[in-house]
VOPAGU-2260 file (C-alpha; in pm, 1 decimal, decimal comma):
REM VOPAGU-2260
SITE   aa  ch    i         X         Y         Z
SITE  MET   A    0       0,0       0,0       0,0
SITE  LEU   A    1     143,2     333,5    -105,7
SITE  VAL   A    2     124,7     632,4     125,3
SITE  ARG   A    3      56,6     965,8     -38,3
SITE  PRO   A    4     256,8    1244,4     130,4
SITE  ARG   A    5      13,7    1510,4       8,6
SITE  LYS   A    6    -266,1    1350,1     209,5
SITE  VAL   A    7     -62,1    1233,9     508,5
SITE  LEU   A    8     116,2    1559,7     590,4
SITE  PRO   A    9    -196,2    1779,3     631,7
SITE  THR   A   10    -358,7    1504,3     839,5
SITE  VAL   A   11     -57,1    1478,3    1069,4
SITE  LEU   A   12     -36,0    1857,2    1102,8
SITE  THR   A   13    -408,0    1877,2    1181,8
SITE  ILE   A   14    -379,5    1610,5    1451,3
SITE  CYS   A   15     -76,9    1782,5    1605,3
SITE  LEU   A   16    -253,3    2118,5    1603,3
SITE  ALA   A   17    -564,7    1965,8    1761,2
SITE  LEU   A   18    -358,7    1807,2    2040,6
SITE  TYR   A   19    -173,9    2134,9    2095,3
SITE  ALA   A   20    -506,0    2321,5    2107,1
SITE  LEU   A   21    -627,5    2091,3    2384,8
SITE  LYS   A   22    -317,6    2167,4    2592,0
SITE  ASP   A   23    -285,2    2539,3    2518,7
SITE  PRO   A   24    -592,8    2701,2    2355,8
SITE  GLU   A   25    -443,5    3054,0    2355,1
SITE  GLY   A   26    -118,2    2935,7    2200,4
SITE  ALA   A   27    -307,7    2740,3    1935,4
SITE  ALA   A   28    -515,1    3047,0    1849,8
SITE  THR   A   29    -192,9    3245,6    1806,5
SITE  VAL   A   30     -51,2    2976,8    1576,4
SITE  VAL   A   31    -369,6    2973,0    1367,0
SITE  LYS   A   32    -371,2    3354,0    1340,0
SITE  ALA   A   33      -4,6    3355,5    1237,0
SITE  ALA   A   34     -64,9    3084,2     976,1
SITE  ALA   A   35    -364,7    3270,9     834,9
SITE  HIS   A   36    -161,9    3592,4     816,6
SITE  LEU   A   37     121,0    3407,9     641,1
SITE  VAL   A   38    -116,6    3254,7     384,5
SITE  MET   A   39    -282,9    3591,3     318,2
SITE  SER   A   40      46,0    3776,7     270,4
SITE  ALA   A   41     180,8    3498,8      48,2
SITE  SER   A   42    -130,6    3505,2    -170,1
SITE  GLU   A   43    -111,9    3885,8    -196,3
SITE  SER   A   44     254,2    3864,3    -295,9
SITE  LEU   A   45     175,8    3597,0    -553,4
SITE  ALA   A   46    -111,2    3802,7    -696,6
SITE  ARG   A   47     114,5    4108,7    -716,4
SITE  PHE   A   48     386,6    3902,3    -889,6
SITE  ILE   A   49     140,5    3758,9   -1143,4
SITE  HIS   A   50      -0,6    4105,8   -1210,8
SITE  THR   A   51     351,8    4247,4   -1260,7
SITE  ALA   A   52     460,9    3956,7   -1480,4
SITE  SER   A   53     152,1    3981,0   -1701,4
SITE  ASN   A   54     211,2    4349,7   -1779,3
């Protein structure tokens, strides 16, 4: 049976985050906020790059 890393990694990260959230809810909220901020800034940068490259 082959294991697909693309499916396993998010599952493992989700489980780890859930366990961490049970131990430290405030810390987990901070991690989630930081991750959301990182994703948003990365998507904005990518959109800006695509816009610049297409002109």
